[in-house]
C-alpha angles and dihedrals in degrees: 000000000000090000091051091047091052091050091049092050092049091050091050092051092049091050092051091048092052092048092051091048092052096045092051086069131189104047115046095178117121121234088253090057090051089054091052095044105031096165127231116331118244115270108253117236116249112267114267113264122224109252111253114237126265111257137215137189125246119197111255111160135355134180099073126134117227096328114198106175147005128210138170127210119224094244100114092240093113095226124145120210120210125198116220114202097231091065111282137117115207128195127226109200125178089349095306131107110236115229097223116069120238089221132003117191098152089131089064100040126092103215116192134121107328092345123100137074099344109168151011136185134176128234113255087240094046093131088064104026103034089214125146135169133224139194117208140152119239134180117231116179091336091310117122112222132185107222128202109193141169123227134180133218119249115270091227107038124039090201093058129069121211103248091196094057096080115139111184111218101179142358125195122194112234131206117254094271128104099218139076099036093135115208120202123119122180139162114237126220086263090065094246125126117246123192136168133222126191125231092270100264145260108099134298095016095275093194096047092239096150094068097034108097091188091075131055096224115107092022147107112232132203122197139163109240092180093070140037130222122205108303093348119101088219137039131241114238108243093234098052107131098243100040090111093048141275094102146010108308093228092064118107099169135358146188092077127143104197114342093193101164133014137159143191121237102221099207093053101023087226118151115222115196128183111208115199112232136221120240104326119018142043123198146194118208136193103223121228128187109274092000121162110214096191111247123172095011087056138022104211104314095334130093113256108164103052097018091224138017094028121168106254097176111136095005121130115224124218122262089229139004138179133199128240089259085078102035144326112227121035117219116201120226140170143283105255118242101156128117101227095080106033095180090059094061113136095005118132106229120203139149151189129263098211100048104022091231118155122205136187122220121204131182127215122172091338094311118116122212122197119206128185107237103173143358104211105166089221126130095243107199097170145346124238135200131205129213091269091057095250116145133232135191118223111216115206088212088074112278145093119220127197115229112232137167113273 
C-alpha cells in the first residue's frame, strides 16, 4: 500500500506540474533550457565620454577685410596666411598683420556674394618648392569660372609671392549664380591635392549637379599636382573611383551641396567635411572614396527631393547634423591636437557662420556626440591651425581670434 500511495502521489504531482506549465502559456521552455540557451546578450552602452571644455575667444589680429580662410605652410617660419575674399593673401607674423600682401590678384577675381578668392593651401614641400595653390572665381566673357591655380613664392622675398608665376590647373564653368562655389583646398596624407566645388548655386540644385558624376560641381576632387598626364597639367591618381569610367576621373566623392571647409586628421588620415545645407539642416561627413553624400536627394539625413519617401540606397549619412534652429551655415574645422587645452585632445571642433556657435564632436564605439563649446556671436567663416596644433576662428567681420579654454 505504501508503494501504491507513493506512485499515486508522484502521478498527482506530475499532473499538477504539467497543468501549471500549460496554463502559463507562451513560452514552454523550462528554466534549465533558458540557462542553456540564454539568447543574445544586451548591447552595452558606449562608454561615457569626458565632457570637452567650454571655450572662449582671445583677440589675435584685426584689420582684415572679409577674411575667408587661414593656412600655414610647413616651413618652420611660424607665419599664418589669411585669404581675403576680394583677391588678397595677407601674412600674420609674430602676432602682427603685415601691411604688404603676400599675393594680390584682385584684378583677376570676381568678387560677389559667395564668389571671390575662396581658398589657399601650401604644397607639403613648400619649404623647398615654394609652391602653393589657390581657388578663386573669375569672370571670362560673362562666364563665371572656378579656377584652381598654382603659384610660386618670390625667389628674393619669402613674404612675397610671384604674381606672374600662375599656372592654371583647372577651370570649371559655373552657372550664373554667385553662391555655392565652395573653397577649401588641402593636401592629403597621400600627397594628392583635394579641393571642393559646390553645386553651382541658386537653391535646391536646379541642374542636378550633385548627383551627376559627369560634372565637377557638387563634388570633392583629388588630383596629382606633382605630375602631368597628356594635355592635362596634372595627373589622375590611379585609384580614383571613376578612373575606369562612370564619372569624371578627378572626382573623389559626390552628392555635396557646398563643401566649404574640410580637413584631414593626420593621426587617423580621416577626412572631415562640413557640407552647408539648404533650408533646414547642416551636416558633417566622414568622406570615403567614391562616397555619395546624398545631395540633392537628401539634405543631411532627411529627404529633400522628394521631400518624403526618397530612395536612400547607397547614400552615406552624416556623422552629425543640426537644424536651423541652432545655426544656418556649418563651418568645418579641425581635430584638436594642441597642448594648450589638454581636455580638448582628439575632439573635432567646428562651428556655424550665422550664429558663431562652436561645437565639439567626439566618437565612442562608432557613436558621435556633439557638444556646444562656445556661443561667440561672430561670423565664423573658417577655422585655422598653427604648427603647434592650436586653433583659431576667422571672423568675416575682419579679425582672427585664438581659441582658448574658458
